[in-house]
Structures are given as structure tokens and as C-alpha cells.
N, C-alpha and C positions, 0 to 999 in steps of 0.2 A: 797850247795851253801852258806850256812851261814858262812863258813870259807874261802870264796874267798877273797884273799888279794888285788886283782886288783880293786874291787868295793869299793866306799866310804861307810862309815857306814851310816845306815838308821836312827840312833838315832838323832832326832832334837835337843836334849839337850846334847851336848857332855860333857864329864867329865871336871871339872875345871882343869886349868893348875896346874900341880904338881911341879911347879918350887920352888922358895924360899918362897912362901907363901905371904900373904898380908903384905903391909907396915904398920908400926906402925901408929896409928891414928893421932899422932902429926905431922907426915911427910906428911899426905895426904892433898890435896887441898879441900876446902869446896865444897860441892855439890851445884852448882849454878842452877841446873835444878829443885831442889825440892822447892815447894811452902813454903812460910814463915809461913804457918798456918793461914794467914788472907785472903786466897783466891787469893793472888798475883800470877801472872805467869810471866815468862820471854818469850819474843817473839824475833824473829830475822826478819829482812827485808833487801832487797837489798839496797845498798848505794844510788843508783839513786832515789829510792822511798823516802828515808830519806831526801836526798838533795832537792827533790821537795817539801816535806812537810815543810822543813826549810825555803825555799824561799817563800812559801806562807805565813807562819807565819810572816816573816820579812816584807813582803808587807802589810799585815794586820796591823802590829804594826805601820808602817809608816803612813798608812791611818788614824789610830786612833790618832796618834800624830798630824797630820795635822788638823783633825777635832777638837781636843782639842784646838789648837791654834785659830781656827776660833770661837769656842764657847767663849774662853776667850776674844777675840777681841770684839765680840758682847756684852758680859757682861760689858766690860769696856766702850762701847759706849752707855750705858743705854738702851740696848735692840734694838737698831736700826739695821735693816737689811742692809747689805752693798748694795750699788746701783749696779745693773747689775747682781746680783746673781739669782734673781727670774724673770721669764718672766712676762711682764706686763699683768695685768688682762684686759680682754676685750672680745668682741664678736668674734674676730678672732681665739682665742684659739690655735693657731698654735705655733710651736717652734720659739723662737726668732731668728732672722737673716734669715728668709726665703726670697728667692729671688722672684721677680715678676714672673719669669718663673715657679717656683715651684707652686705658687698660681694659675697660669693659667692652669697648668697641673692638679692640684687637682680639679679645677672648671670644666675642661673638663671631667674628670672621673665622677664627680657628675652629670653633665648634661646627660652623656651617660647612667648612671645608672637610672636616672629618666625617660628617654625616654622608657626604657624597661618596 
């Protein structure tokens, strides 16, 4: 059976191609898969993942630019906080702009909890 020509060879390492031989080194492309010796590696990722990362970085950069403008405005105003940016301090402690219905709802929940 070793000479059966209908079966593929069992050798997992077939003989190298015996064509024209290897190309001259100056005609070969550099091996991009080999690390540069400093531990660097090349990775590949789907374009959709790269686009999502890019979009996130752009949004972060815009947020930091906006924050820098606010900081510069505060610094120019001798450190005064712009009015309306911080909720007023006080015993209510809730978010600014709560409606009376919200307050009634929260009071109802607090009363029901204290009855138990």
C-alpha cells in the first residue's frame, strides 16, 4: 500500500517546491510579520472595530477640548464658577430642576418606607 498512487502522501512536511528556486534577497519584500527585536508585534483587527475606536477617540478629544475652553474661561474670570453650572447647596440636595411632582413622589416613597 505504500506505493498506492491514489492516496495523498502522509508526510506532513512535503518537499519544498523544486521550481526556479528562491528569489534574490534584493527582490523580496521585507518580512512584516517578524518582530523588530524590541518586543513589538503587528496585529490586525476588523475595520468596524477600528472605526469604533477612532470614533471614541474623536469624541474624547472633543470633550477634552470643550473642557479646556471651560477651564480657560474660568481662569480668565479670576476663578469664579459660572452661574448655573453647579446645583445650589442646601438641605434639599436633589438635582436642579426637579418638579414638584417629583418631590411629592419621593416624599411618598420615603413615607411608605418609614411606615414599614
